[in-house]
C-alpha positions as a printed Julia matrix, in Angstrom:
82×3 Matrix{Float64}:
   9.15   -4.51   -3.17
   6.86   -7.17   -4.54
   6.26   -7.76   -8.21
   3.66   -5.55   -9.83
   0.09   -6.58  -10.19
  -1.08   -7.73   -6.75
  -4.76   -7.48   -5.9
  -5.39   -5.85   -2.53
  -8.12   -6.22    0.06
  -8.61   -3.87    3.0
 -10.26   -4.14    6.38
 -11.62   -7.09    8.3
 -14.27   -7.82    5.65
 -11.59   -7.98    2.91
 -13.11   -5.35    0.64
 -11.29   -5.06   -2.71
  -9.17   -1.92   -3.02
  -9.69    0.16   -6.15
  -7.41    3.08   -7.03
  -8.94    6.37   -5.91
  -7.93    8.01   -9.2
  -8.48    5.49  -12.02
 -10.32    2.6   -10.25
  -7.46    0.22  -11.15
  -7.17   -3.0    -9.16
  -3.49   -4.0    -9.49
  -0.85   -2.57   -7.14
   2.87   -2.84   -6.42
   3.87   -2.49   -2.76
   6.84   -0.78   -1.17
   7.92    0.04    2.39
   8.12    3.78    3.05
   9.17    5.98    5.97
   6.53    8.22    7.53
   8.87   11.13    8.2
   8.13   13.98   10.58
   9.73   17.41   10.4
  10.93   17.25   14.03
  12.88   14.05   13.49
  14.25   15.39   10.18
  15.43   18.53   11.97
  17.25   16.45   14.6
  18.82   14.18   11.97
  16.93   11.18   13.34
  14.65   10.43   10.4
  15.69    6.77   10.61
  13.66    6.52   13.84
  10.33    7.38   12.2
   7.65    4.72   11.74
   7.4     2.78    8.5
   4.33    2.34    6.37
   3.41    0.7     3.1
   2.84    2.41   -0.22
   0.54    0.65   -2.67
   1.28    2.02   -6.13
  -1.4     1.68   -8.78
  -0.06   -0.21  -11.82
  -2.39    1.71  -14.12
  -1.86    5.38  -13.17
   0.92    5.39  -10.52
  -1.14    6.99   -7.74
   0.33    6.12   -4.33
  -2.0     4.89   -1.57
  -0.36    5.01    1.88
  -1.1     2.63    4.76
   0.34    3.12    8.25
  -0.88   -0.2     9.66
  -1.5    -3.76    8.64
  -5.09   -3.28    7.46
  -4.56   -4.74    3.99
  -3.66   -8.03    2.28
  -1.99   -8.72   -1.07
  -3.32  -11.44   -3.39
  -2.07  -13.13   -6.53
  -4.17  -11.82   -9.43
  -4.26  -15.31  -10.99
  -6.31  -16.61   -8.08
  -8.59  -13.59   -7.81
  -9.89  -12.12   -4.59
 -10.57  -14.49   -1.69
 -14.16  -15.24   -0.67
 -15.59  -12.67    1.72
């Protein structure tokens, strides 16, 4: 898990991510498992895909990403040029 407070951009045009609940701009990231009930039933949950949770520093809402369509940025440097 990274330190709290990263800025995040999404997509190929590097659009800034804002929390869907509070419009916050700082997020902590964490790897998560994208569990399925079939694999849980078979006791093979370890074989499920991983994703990334971006947790809003302001309200705690969890945004889930299954791919690599985002980038984390140091808030001191601001967002990169688009």
